[in-house]
Phi, psi and omega in degrees: 000146179292154182220137186236149172058013176285125184290155179205169179208138178240124175270124176258185188288328182232024181166195181203165177236157179214155186179215181214154177282147174222178180211134184200171171274148179231128179266125184240102186064243176260003184263130181256110181269124182271150173049059181269122174286134177207170179246130176269119184272131181247346182212126181249113171243045186234129189306310187299326179294334180284332183265325181242162184250104181265140174276320179195172175240122175257102181291136186235017181272183175283167187290345181289334182263340182295155172306128178058019178055043180296150184283124176293159182303313185295328175289321172298326178296314177298309181300330182259012172077018186272345171226147184262320177276131183274072180196160170220154183233157189228131175229127183246117179284127183275351178279105186285349178278344183281139170293337176269110182278346182165184180203135172242131181245115179272120177087016181185194180230149171250108188301342182282351188254010180211155178242129176082198184262154173288145166257127187258139180236134182289147177273132187269337178205126180283173188118273165276167171277090189253123175230194180242142175248131183267219186290147179249131180242141173237126181051043176064014176247129180293142177283343178073009183252351179237039179300323173265141177300144179242155176281145179222132175258129177270131189215105182288347180277355179260123188275352179239191172246119184251137181208172178305146187313310183297324179291318178298319181300315180296318175300307187295323172303315188288326179271001176087020181284120180231151178082165180228139179212135175246092182293325179299311179305314176305315174298323180290313176305320183295308182285321191236024179304310183299319180288326173295319179296319179298318177304315192284317187285339177280011180064024173285136182301135182302324176295332175289316179301311177313308185291319187300320177272357177091011182278343181205168185245142180246358188258005182083011177282166179291153176211154177270134179300149184278351185280126175244135187275123180278135181260307178223145186289326169202165189297340178273359187293139181270163173073028180296137181272022187270024182280346178288160177237131177265133181243139176253154175238111175241122182062040178063019181244133179278132179237091182285146177237128182265161183305326175294343181264329186251010176254123179263133183260128187227125179288134176215118183048245190257015180216171178254115179265131179269128185231134177305141178271002178256120183230143186294142180235128174253121173234120184291159174300150008262013184287336174069208187288126183216141174256149170234114186259108183260207185302336185296321177267328185286338173275340176278335185233126172297129190238133178247123177262094191266097183270352172289320183252005175053062176210168179229131179251142177236134171223151176306123179294142181263085189259000000 
């Protein structure tokens, strides 16, 4: 049954959003999806929303995870007969100068955006798009830290690859990432410094301030560390250690990532800072060791989310 004006809250890894449920028709391309449940956001307590300006969030997970088990858009499209193939595919454009940032195709594939065949990996648990990650190699040498398979969530909302701290530390050492810089923190202080100061001088506990602006979590949920590893201070630096290639193994298949794919370039004052795309992820028990595979890998590989056969396909992206 449809529900209206029901208040709700969504907890993310490092903050939350809150609002209320609404119902409306949603147009996707030329397709009109009727009676789509969605949330109107009234409060943003999530750090990326403070830094970037989002128009909306389109959830692509299974129905088990949305608040109140609201029907996802793609499932509504299937139930209303708008798509015949029970899948959607994602291509992210790495060319930041292009007006086309990417493409999502519901019910099919766009052959222009990938090279070769897709390699499919089974979804181990529905809810999130959860698969298994095997061994990790740097310069064709095993890190020795992923001999047993780990669970990994595919998340297009995450720009990096997040993994257990000891694995990230070894990867960043191997690619030459040294020093720590928190670009997100700098932007927050720049934009909200006076508000933060007012909170603190009013004797509001620092952890409450931190939670209120979405910088940290207080409820024991998983969160991504705010520390980003700096690789090179600017683009003109010589002797860059970024010549190594990191390999991922999904379903016993090698998926290489080149330095151009796993190094993020961020403009800062008069230079471009190169930042490692590998960031530590802390997940408390009992969920244990977990990876989050974000845009760093999803932009390198055209991805097919096949909910009919509960599998995910990867093919080299045609960028």
